[in-house]
C-alpha positions in Angstrom: 82.6 93.5 106.3 84.1 96.3 108.4 87.7 97.5 108.0 89.7 99.4 110.6 92.4 101.6 109.0 95.3 102.6 111.3 98.7 104.3 110.9 100.9 106.9 112.5 101.1 109.5 109.8 98.8 109.3 106.8 100.3 108.3 103.4 97.6 107.0 101.1 95.4 105.5 103.8 92.9 108.4 104.0 92.1 107.8 100.3 91.5 104.1 101.0 89.4 105.0 104.1 87.2 107.4 102.0 86.6 104.8 99.4 85.7 102.2 102.1 83.3 104.7 103.7 81.5 105.1 100.4 80.9 101.4 100.4 79.8 101.4 104.1 82.7 99.1 105.0 84.8 101.5 107.1 85.0 100.7 110.8 87.3 103.6 111.5 90.3 105.7 110.4 92.9 106.3 113.2 95.7 108.5 112.2 97.8 111.5 113.4 96.8 113.9 110.6 93.7 116.0 110.2 90.6 114.7 108.6 91.1 116.0 105.0 89.0 113.5 103.1 85.6 113.8 104.8 85.5 110.8 107.1 82.4 110.8 109.3 83.4 112.2 112.8 82.2 109.1 114.6 84.6 107.0 112.5 87.6 109.3 112.7 90.1 109.4 115.6 93.2 111.6 115.7 96.2 111.0 117.9 96.2 114.6 119.3 98.9 113.9 121.9 101.3 112.8 119.1 100.2 115.6 116.7 100.7 118.4 119.2 104.2 117.1 120.1 105.4 117.1 116.5 103.6 120.1 115.3 106.3 122.7 116.1 108.9 120.6 114.2 106.7 120.4 111.1 106.3 124.1 111.0 109.7 125.4 112.1 112.4 122.9 111.1 113.8 121.1 108.1 112.3 117.9 106.6 115.2 115.9 108.2 114.3 117.2 111.6 110.6 116.6 111.1 111.5 113.0 110.3 113.5 112.7 113.4 110.7 114.3 115.5 108.2 111.8 114.1 110.3 108.9 115.3 111.3 110.5 118.6 107.7 111.0 119.6 106.5 107.7 118.3 106.0 106.3 121.9 103.2 108.9 122.3 101.4 107.3 119.4 101.7 103.9 121.0 100.5 105.4 124.3 97.5 106.9 122.6 96.7 103.8 120.6 96.8 101.4 123.6 94.1 103.5 125.2 91.6 103.2 122.3 88.7 100.9 122.3 88.1 99.7 118.7 84.7 99.3 117.2 83.7 95.8 115.8 85.9 95.1 112.7 86.7 92.2 110.4 90.0 93.3 109.1 92.7 95.8 110.3 94.8 97.6 107.7 98.1 99.2 108.8 101.2 100.5 107.1 104.4 98.5 107.1 106.3 99.3 110.4 103.1 100.3 112.2 101.2 97.0 112.5 102.3 95.8 116.0 99.6 97.6 118.0 96.7 97.2 115.5 97.6 93.6 115.1 97.3 93.1 118.9 93.7 94.4 118.6 93.0 91.9 115.8 94.4 89.0 117.6 91.9 89.4 120.4 89.0 88.8 118.0 90.6 86.8 115.2 90.2 89.6 112.7 92.3 89.7 109.5 95.7 91.3 109.8 96.7 93.3 106.7 100.0 95.1 106.1 100.2 97.7 103.4 103.8 97.3 102.2 104.8 100.8 101.2 108.4 99.6 100.5 110.1 96.3 99.8 110.8 93.7 102.4 112.4 95.6 105.3 115.7 93.6 105.1 116.0 94.5 101.4 114.8 98.1 101.9 117.4 98.7 104.5 120.2 97.1 102.5 119.5 99.0 99.3 119.3 102.3 101.1 122.4 101.7 103.2 124.4 100.7 100.1 123.7 104.1 98.6 124.7 105.9 101.8 128.0 103.9 101.9 128.8 104.9 98.3 127.7 108.6 98.2 127.6 109.8 101.8 130.0 107.6 103.9 128.9 107.5 107.5 125.3 108.3 106.8 122.5 105.9 107.6 118.9 105.5 106.2 116.6 108.3 107.3 114.3 105.7 108.9 115.8 104.3 112.1 116.7 100.7 112.4 114.0 99.9 115.0 111.3 100.8 112.4 112.8 98.2 110.1 112.8 95.7 113.0 109.1 96.4 113.6 108.4 96.0 109.9 110.1 92.6 109.9 107.8 91.5 112.7 104.8 93.0 110.8 105.3 90.9 107.6 105.7 87.7 109.7 102.5 88.3 111.7 100.3 89.5 108.8 97.7 87.4 107.2 97.9 89.5 104.0 100.7 91.6 102.7 99.5 94.1 100.2 102.2 94.6 97.6 101.8 97.7 95.5 104.3 96.4 92.9 105.8 93.2 91.5 109.2 94.4 92.9 107.7 94.4 96.5 106.2 91.0 96.0 109.5 89.6 94.7 111.4 91.0 97.6 109.0 89.4 100.1 109.4 86.0 98.4 113.2 86.4 98.2 113.3 87.0 102.0 111.2 83.9 102.7 107.7 85.2 103.1 105.0 82.8 101.9 103.7 83.6 98.5 100.2 82.9 99.6 100.3 86.0 101.9 101.5 88.4 99.1 98.9 90.1 96.9 99.8 92.7 94.2 97.5 95.6 94.1 99.0 98.8 92.5 97.9 102.1 94.0 95.0 104.0 92.6 94.9 107.6 91.5 92.7 110.7 91.8 91.4 110.8 88.3 89.5 114.0 88.9 92.8 115.8 89.6 95.3 114.1 87.4 94.0 114.4 83.8 95.9 113.8 80.5 97.9 116.5 78.8 96.8 117.9 75.5 100.1 117.7 73.6 103.8 116.9 73.9 105.6 120.1 74.8 108.0 121.6 72.3 110.7 122.3 74.9 111.9 119.0 76.6 110.9 119.1 80.2 111.4 116.1 82.4 109.9 115.8 85.9 110.7 113.7 88.9 108.6 113.8 92.1 109.8 112.5 95.4 112.2 113.3 98.3 115.6 114.2 96.9 117.7 111.6 98.4 120.0 108.6 97.6 117.4 105.9 97.9 115.4 107.4 95.1 118.4 107.6 92.8 118.8 111.4 92.3 122.6 111.0 92.2 122.2 109.0 89.0 119.4 111.2 87.6 121.5 114.4 87.9 124.4 112.7 86.2 122.2 111.4 83.4 120.6 114.8 82.9 124.1 116.3 82.6 124.6 114.1 79.6 121.2 115.0 78.2 122.0 118.7 78.3 125.0 118.1 76.1 122.7 116.8 73.4 119.6 118.9 74.2 120.9 122.2 75.8 117.3 123.6 76.1 116.1 120.6 78.2 114.7 121.2 81.7 114.6 118.9 84.7 112.0 119.7 87.3 112.3 118.0 90.7 109.5 118.3 93.2 110.4 117.2 96.7 112.4 118.1 99.8 116.0 117.2 100.4 116.9 114.2 102.5 119.9 114.6 104.8 121.7 111.7 103.1 122.0 113.9 99.9 124.1 116.6 101.7 127.4 115.7 100.0 125.8 115.6 96.5 123.6 118.7 96.9 126.2 121.5 96.3 127.3 119.9 93.0 123.9 119.9 91.5 122.4 123.1 93.0 121.1 125.3 90.2 121.2 122.6 87.5 117.5 121.8 87.8 114.2 123.5 88.7 113.4 122.8 92.3 109.8 122.8 93.7 108.7 122.0 97.2 105.4 121.2 98.9 103.4 121.4 95.7 99.6 120.9 96.2 98.1 118.3 93.9 96.4 120.9 91.8 99.7 122.6 91.0 101.5 119.2 90.5 98.9 118.1 88.0 99.4 121.3 86.0 103.1 120.7 86.0 102.7 117.1 84.9 100.5 118.1 82.0 103.3 120.4 80.6 106.0 117.8 80.8 107.7 115.5 78.2 108.2 112.5 80.4 108.2 111.4 84.0 111.6 110.1 85.3 111.9 108.0 88.4 115.2 106.1 88.8 114.6 104.9 92.3 116.9 102.2 93.8 114.2 100.9 96.1 110.5 101.7 96.4 107.1 100.2 97.1 105.4 101.9 94.2 105.6 105.7 94.1 102.1 107.1 93.8 103.7 109.8 91.6 104.3 107.2 88.9 100.6 106.4 88.5 99.7 110.1 88.8 102.1 110.8 85.9 100.5 108.0 83.9 97.1 109.4 84.6 98.4 112.7 83.2 99.4 111.1 80.0 103.1 111.0 80.4 105.4 108.2 79.3 107.4 106.8 82.2 111.2 106.3 82.5 111.8 104.2 85.5 113.5 101.3 87.1 112.1 97.9 88.1 113.1 98.7 91.7 110.8 101.7 91.6 107.8 99.4 91.3 106.9 100.9 87.9 107.0 97.6 86.0 103.8 96.6 87.6 102.0 98.9 85.2 104.7 100.0 82.8 105.7 97.6 80.0 109.0 98.5 78.5 108.4 100.1 75.1 104.7 100.4 75.6 103.8 102.8 78.5 107.4 104.0 78.8 111.0 102.8 79.0 112.4 100.7 81.8 116.0 101.3 82.6 118.6 99.6 84.8 118.9 100.9 88.3 122.1 103.1 88.7 122.5 103.0 84.9 123.4 106.6 84.1 124.0 106.1 80.4 120.8 104.1 79.8 118.8 106.7 81.7 120.2 109.5 79.6 119.6 107.6 76.4 115.9 107.0 77.4 115.4 110.7 78.2 116.9 111.8 74.8 114.8 109.2 73.0 111.5 110.4 74.4 112.5 114.1 73.9 113.4 113.7 70.2 110.8 111.2 69.0 107.5 113.0 69.5 105.4 110.3 67.8 106.8 107.7 70.2 106.3 110.0 73.1 102.7 110.7 72.3 101.9 107.0 71.7 103.5 106.0 75.0 101.8 108.8 76.8 98.3 107.7 75.6 99.1 104.1 76.6 100.3 105.2 80.0 97.0 107.0 80.6 94.9 104.0 79.6 97.0 101.6 81.8 97.4 104.0 84.8 94.0 105.8 85.0 91.3 103.7 83.4 89.6 101.5 86.1 92.3 102.6 88.6 90.7 105.3 90.7 90.9 104.9 94.5 87.4 103.4 94.3 88.7 100.8 91.8 91.7 100.1 94.1 89.4 99.7 97.1 87.1 97.4 95.2 90.0 95.1 94.5 91.0 95.5 98.2 87.7 94.3 99.5 87.9 91.2 97.2 91.3 90.5 98.6 90.0 90.9 102.2 87.0 88.7 101.5 89.0 85.9 100.0 91.6 86.0 102.9 88.9 86.0 105.6 87.3 83.0 103.9 90.6 81.1 103.8 91.3 82.0 107.5 87.9 80.7 108.6 88.3 77.5 106.5 91.7 76.8 108.1 90.1 76.8 111.6 91.1 78.2 115.0 94.8 77.3 114.6 95.1 79.8 111.7 93.7 82.5 113.9 96.0 82.2 116.8 
């Protein structure tokens, strides 16, 4: 089996491609980022025309403008992609919203079409995000343009397989009318050589959240919850690692200086920070399954998160952490206080989180599960005959 991995950007696809290459099943990796994971030159293609167009924005402007530039220059990606000649492949693997062109390649040969759903169904994803904008930043819209959601809607309809990184994503697909037979849950893997378990629960409470600081990820509720935590635990610290999203502009002045802000942390520095933290907090209102959750689990941290964050795929309430209601400020604050004041519970949940998140869940393990999913889907497609391949 040979798999062609394609996306504009990168996300976690290079890690998948590297694991596929180890198994001699990588047909190619086509992205707009540099080759950071050691893909063989003959299998790696970079969309230089797109990269050179957006490069000044990535170096000289804000995250919001970088996002806008990515979408503005997207036609250059399509222009480049349409001029590529793919090698022989049995399956094409693309990120949600970026499947149209790779799927056109697959349709010419009957290859398997796979969408990696990095968020919930596009209709749900847009709705959750827009609701938070309406409430907290009237007039704002999701940072991803509506036409990307439209492409994503077409992707999930065309795909033979929808890789759902969480139960929440799968449930959103089913709710929106996608066939259950197309949806397969496979939670993301983790770099177990970088993210290793902490040695002890820190004396001073330190909570950490990793991800873009914006309304979709629920920071407006996290900051209000932490305000309540500080009334009980004045020495508590909240560390947020991520850049600001433009939709947080009305909230930002209120919370500036109430937490420790980190940006652009390399994984080596992030792993050190995780190992010195009390718990990982992730109150997202909509997510696929944040890789930061499984990285925190591998670091031996108990997790405080919502079902909508995707965490319930690996985190059982009361075992590997505490599951809280989305937008539930009081419940979120109570969970943080509980894990900061009960060291025995914290340690027990942290150990359980490491076992569930890291053991047998490296990117190699993830890709092994992926190849089994591919193989079963290809067999079903062949058994269904030519009509299923049209």
